[in-house]
MARBA-3410 file (N, C-alpha, C, O; in Angstrom, 1 decimal):
56
-17.7,134.2,15.4,-17.9,135.4,14.6,-19.4,135.8,14.7,-19.7,137.0,14.6 ~ -20.3,134.8,14.7,-21.7,135.1,14.8,-22.0,135.9,16.0,-22.8,136.9,16.0 ~ -21.3,135.6,17.2,-21.6,136.3,18.4,-21.1,137.8,18.3,-21.8,138.7,18.7 ~ -20.0,138.0,17.6,-19.5,139.3,17.4,-20.5,140.1,16.6,-20.7,141.3,16.8 ~ -21.0,139.5,15.6,-21.9,140.1,14.6,-23.2,140.5,15.3,-23.9,141.5,15.0
-23.7,139.6,16.2,-25.0,139.7,16.7,-25.1,140.4,18.1,-26.2,140.9,18.5 ~ -24.0,140.4,18.9,-24.0,140.9,20.2,-23.2,142.2,20.3,-22.0,142.2,20.2 ~ -23.9,143.4,20.5,-23.2,144.7,20.5,-22.1,144.8,21.6,-21.1,145.4,21.4 ~ -22.3,144.1,22.8,-21.3,144.2,23.8,-20.1,143.4,23.4,-18.9,143.9,23.6 ~ -20.3,142.2,22.9,-19.1,141.4,22.4,-18.4,142.1,21.3,-17.2,142.1,21.2
-19.2,142.7,20.4,-18.6,143.5,19.2,-17.8,144.7,19.8,-16.7,144.9,19.2 ~ -18.3,145.4,20.8,-17.5,146.5,21.3,-16.2,146.0,22.0,-15.2,146.7,21.8 ~ -16.3,144.9,22.7,-15.1,144.4,23.3,-14.1,143.9,22.3,-12.9,144.2,22.4 ~ -14.6,143.3,21.2,-13.7,142.8,20.1,-13.0,144.0,19.4,-11.8,144.0,19.2 ~ -13.8,145.1,19.2,-13.2,146.2,18.5,-12.2,146.9,19.4,-11.2,147.4,18.9
-12.5,147.0,20.7,-11.5,147.6,21.6,-10.2,146.9,21.7,-9.1,147.4,21.6 ~ -10.3,145.5,21.7,-9.1,144.7,21.7,-8.4,144.8,20.4,-7.1,144.8,20.4 ~ -9.1,144.9,19.3,-8.5,145.0,18.0,-7.8,146.4,17.9,-6.6,146.4,17.4 ~ -8.4,147.4,18.4,-7.7,148.7,18.4,-6.5,148.7,19.2,-5.5,149.3,18.8 ~ -6.5,148.1,20.4,-5.3,148.0,21.2,-4.2,147.2,20.5,-3.0,147.6,20.6
-4.5,146.1,19.9,-3.5,145.3,19.2,-2.9,146.1,18.0,-1.7,146.0,17.8 ~ -3.7,146.9,17.3,-3.2,147.7,16.2,-2.3,148.8,16.7,-1.2,149.0,16.1 ~ -2.7,149.4,17.8,-1.9,150.5,18.4,-0.5,149.9,18.9,0.5,150.5,18.7 ~ -0.6,148.7,19.5,0.7,148.1,20.0,1.6,147.7,18.8,2.8,147.9,18.9 ~ 1.0,147.2,17.7,1.8,146.8,16.5,2.4,148.1,15.9,3.6,148.1,15.5
1.7,149.2,15.9,2.2,150.4,15.3,3.4,150.9,16.2,4.4,151.4,15.6 ~ 3.2,150.8,17.5,4.3,151.3,18.4,5.5,150.4,18.2,6.6,150.9,18.2 ~ 5.3,149.1,18.1,6.4,148.2,17.9,7.2,148.5,16.6,8.4,148.5,16.5 ~ 6.4,148.8,15.5,7.0,149.1,14.2,7.8,150.4,14.3,8.8,150.5,13.7 ~ 7.3,151.4,15.0,8.0,152.7,15.1,9.3,152.5,15.9,10.3,153.1,15.6
9.2,151.7,17.0,10.4,151.4,17.7,11.4,150.7,16.9,12.6,151.0,17.0 ~ 11.0,149.7,16.1,11.9,149.0,15.2,12.5,149.9,14.2,13.7,149.7,13.9 ~ 11.7,150.8,13.6,12.2,151.7,12.6,13.3,152.6,13.2,14.3,152.9,12.6 ~ 13.0,153.1,14.4,14.0,154.0,15.1,15.3,153.2,15.4,16.4,153.8,15.2 ~ 15.2,152.0,15.8,16.4,151.1,16.1,17.2,150.9,14.8,18.4,151.0,14.8
16.5,150.6,13.7,17.1,150.4,12.4,17.8,151.6,11.9,18.9,151.6,11.4 ~ 17.2,152.8,12.1,17.8,154.1,11.7,19.1,154.3,12.5,20.1,154.8,12.0 ~ 19.0,154.1,13.8,20.2,154.3,14.7,21.3,153.4,14.3,22.5,153.8,14.3 ~ 21.0,152.1,14.0,22.0,151.1,13.6,22.6,151.5,12.3,23.8,151.4,12.1 ~ 21.8,152.0,11.4,22.3,152.5,10.1,23.3,153.6,10.2,24.4,153.6,9.6
23.0,154.6,11.1,23.8,155.7,11.3,25.1,155.3,12.0,26.2,155.8,11.6 ~ 25.1,154.3,12.9,26.3,153.8,13.6,27.2,153.1,12.6,28.4,153.3,12.6 ~ 26.6,152.3,11.7,27.4,151.6,10.7,28.0,152.6,9.7,29.1,152.3,9.3 ~ 27.3,153.6,9.4,27.9,154.6,8.5,29.1,155.2,9.1,30.1,155.5,8.4 ~ 29.1,155.5,10.4,30.2,156.1,11.1,31.4,155.1,11.1,32.5,155.4,10.8
31.1,153.8,11.3,32.1,152.8,11.4,32.8,152.6,10.0,34.0,152.4,9.9 ~ 32.0,152.7,8.9,32.6,152.4,7.6,33.0,153.7,6.9,33.4,153.6,5.7 ~ 33.0,154.8,7.5,33.4,156.1,6.9,35.0,156.0,6.8,35.6,155.8,7.8 ~ 35.5,156.2,5.6,36.9,156.2,5.4,37.5,157.6,5.8,36.8,158.6,5.8 ~ 38.8,157.6,6.1,39.5,158.9,6.3,39.3,159.8,5.1,39.3,159.3,4.0
39.1,161.0,5.4,38.8,162.0,4.3,37.4,162.1,3.9,37.0,162.8,3.0 ~ 36.5,161.5,4.7,35.0,161.6,4.5,34.5,160.7,3.4,33.3,160.8,3.2 ~ 35.3,159.9,2.8,34.8,159.0,1.8,34.0,157.8,2.5,34.3,157.5,3.6 ~ 33.2,157.2,1.7,32.4,156.0,2.2,33.0,154.8,1.6,33.4,154.8,0.4 ~ 33.1,153.7,2.4,33.5,152.4,1.9,32.4,151.9,0.9,31.3,152.1,1.1
32.9,151.2,-0.1,32.0,150.6,-1.1,31.2,149.4,-0.6,30.4,148.8,-1.3
END
């Protein structure tokens, strides 16, 4: 940590890697949310009763 704090080049590399990791995590979360939403919609179709009612 001392090197990151004292060396501008190391700090820049650390920040770039941190930004990349955060962007990747955000992308993974968005993909997971889209998958969950699609699964929810599919399950709603499966559990829809005749006449448009929903199963309890």
